[in-house]
C-alpha positions, 0 to 999 in steps of 0.5 A, spaced: 877 805 595 870 803 597 870 808 603 872 814 599 867 812 594 862 812 600 865 819 602 864 822 595 856 820 594 855 822 601 858 829 600 854 830 593 847 828 596 849 834 602 850 839 596 844 837 593 839 838 598 843 845 600 843 848 594 835 846 594 834 849 601 838 856 598 833 856 593 827 857 596 826 864 598 820 868 599 819 875 596 816 879 601 817 885 597 810 885 594 807 885 601 811 891 603 808 895 597 801 893 599 802 896 606 805 903 604 799 904 599 793 902 603 791 901 610 790 894 612 785 896 618 780 900 613 781 895 607 775 891 609 770 896 611 771 900 605 771 895 600 765 891 603 758 894 602 754 895 608 750 889 611 742 890 610 738 893 616 733 888 619 725 890 616 721 893 621 714 890 622 711 896 618 715 896 612 713 888 610 707 891 607 711 896 602 716 890 600 710 885 599 706 891 595 713 893 591 714 885 589 707 884 586 708 891 582 714 888 579 711 881 577 705 884 574 710 889 570 715 883 568 710 877 566 705 878 560 698 876 561 697 869 559 689 868 556 686 862 558 685 856 554 679 852 553 682 845 552 675 843 549 675 848 544 683 847 542 682 839 541 676 840 538 679 844 532 685 839 531 684 836 524 683 828 524 688 825 519 682 822 515 679 829 514 683 835 512 680 842 510 682 844 503 680 850 499 679 850 492 682 854 487 675 858 487 675 859 494 671 854 497 672 850 503 671 843 502 673 836 507 677 831 504 676 824 507 680 818 506 677 811 506 682 807 508 684 800 504 681 794 507 675 797 508 670 792 506 663 792 503 657 787 503 653 787 496 649 783 492 650 783 484 645 785 479 648 782 473 649 775 471 657 773 469 660 767 467 667 765 464 663 766 457 664 773 459 670 777 456 675 781 460 672 788 460 664 786 461 661 791 466 657 789 472 653 792 478 652 791 485 648 794 491 650 794 498 646 789 502 648 792 509 651 799 511 658 801 512 660 806 517 667 810 517 669 816 521 665 822 519 662 818 513 657 812 512 655 808 506 648 806 507 644 800 505 643 800 497 649 804 495 651 802 488 658 799 486 660 799 479 665 793 477 668 789 471 670 782 469 678 783 470 680 776 467 676 770 465 677 763 461 673 757 459 675 750 462 681 747 460 686 741 460 689 738 466 682 739 469 682 746 470 675 749 471 673 756 469 676 762 471 673 769 473 676 775 476 672 781 478 673 788 480 670 794 483 672 800 480 667 806 482 661 807 488 656 812 487 654 816 493 649 822 493 649 822 485 657 822 485 661 818 482 668 816 486 673 812 483 675 805 487 680 799 486 676 793 490 677 786 489 672 780 491 674 777 497 667 773 498 662 770 493 656 766 496 659 767 503 665 762 500 672 765 501 675 767 494 683 767 494 687 771 490 681 774 487 680 767 483 673 765 482 674 758 479 669 752 477 670 745 479 676 742 478 676 735 474 682 732 474 681 727 479 674 726 476 678 724 469 682 719 473 676 716 476 673 716 469 678 712 466 679 707 471 671 706 471 672 705 463 676 699 465 672 696 470 666 697 465 671 693 460 673 688 464 665 686 466 664 686 459 669 680 458 667 676 464 660 676 461 662 674 454 667 669 458 660 666 461 656 666 455 662 662 452 662 657 458 655 655 457 656 650 451 662 645 451 666 647 445 666 654 448 668 652 455 675 651 452 676 658 450 672 662 455 677 664 460 681 668 454 676 674 454 676 675 462 684 674 462 684 680 456 679 684 460 683 684 466 690 686 463 685 692 460 682 693 466 690 694 470 693 698 464 687 703 464 687 703 472 695 705 471 695 710 465 689 714 469 693 719 471 696 721 465 690 720 461 686 724 466 690 730 463 685 731 458 680 732 462 677 739 463 674 742 469 666 745 470 664 752 467 663 757 472 657 761 472 654 767 478 647 769 477 644 775 479 643 776 486 649 773 488 652 775 495 659 778 494 663 782 499 668 786 496 675 789 499 678 796 498 685 795 495 687 802 496 685 808 499 681 813 496 678 820 498 671 822 498 670 830 498 664 834 501 
């Protein structure tokens, strides 16, 4: 059986290959049609264009002349540009030219937030002033920005934004000052500026405060206990000067020591009822004010 199986497989393989070979057949009819309708020898010469002739030396000038003529016709004339003129016509970000409804052209100049001015007050202020009280500053040094300068003597107007007198827990008086107007060349401009220095000292959070009195209150209460103790020691010394008083002379000293100790321990609590100092800034005080927001000037 194995022999017949191998023979059957061999016959099957031969049959498959013989069928594939027989199926491959070239179709030559298309080639015959081409030969009947076209002359292969003339096909190349008729279909392809003639090769260009070699230029003679006397024709080069004509070719160059024609090319230059084509370039002049096809390329539009480009005007020359003066780089300095073009760049100078650009408007910077902090100066913009605008036209008013009446047709007038004016410049809008931006003074950026963070700009500082050194000024001197012409008004005395203190924590006795209420919020809204006005004050005046005059600049003591010029401030120069691009396209504009604020000369020495420029006038600033301000107000007391907030105030309170010394209160408990050792807090001192408080002043918050704000500049809201600048006057330049007779024109007023609204600004939003805070005080960052007073008498060359930095002001944090725009709070000008009187000295705190808490630790001074603690020391004051401890000192009261010490004074009480010294008095009791003096009383004990007076009692010890006679025989009868010698027996009870230690008692005042003991009482004084106890009182001193109690007062020392309680002083951090009792100092909560202490108050700080008032704050007063006389006319002529030097300040530095700083813009909180951008503002615009028109000229």
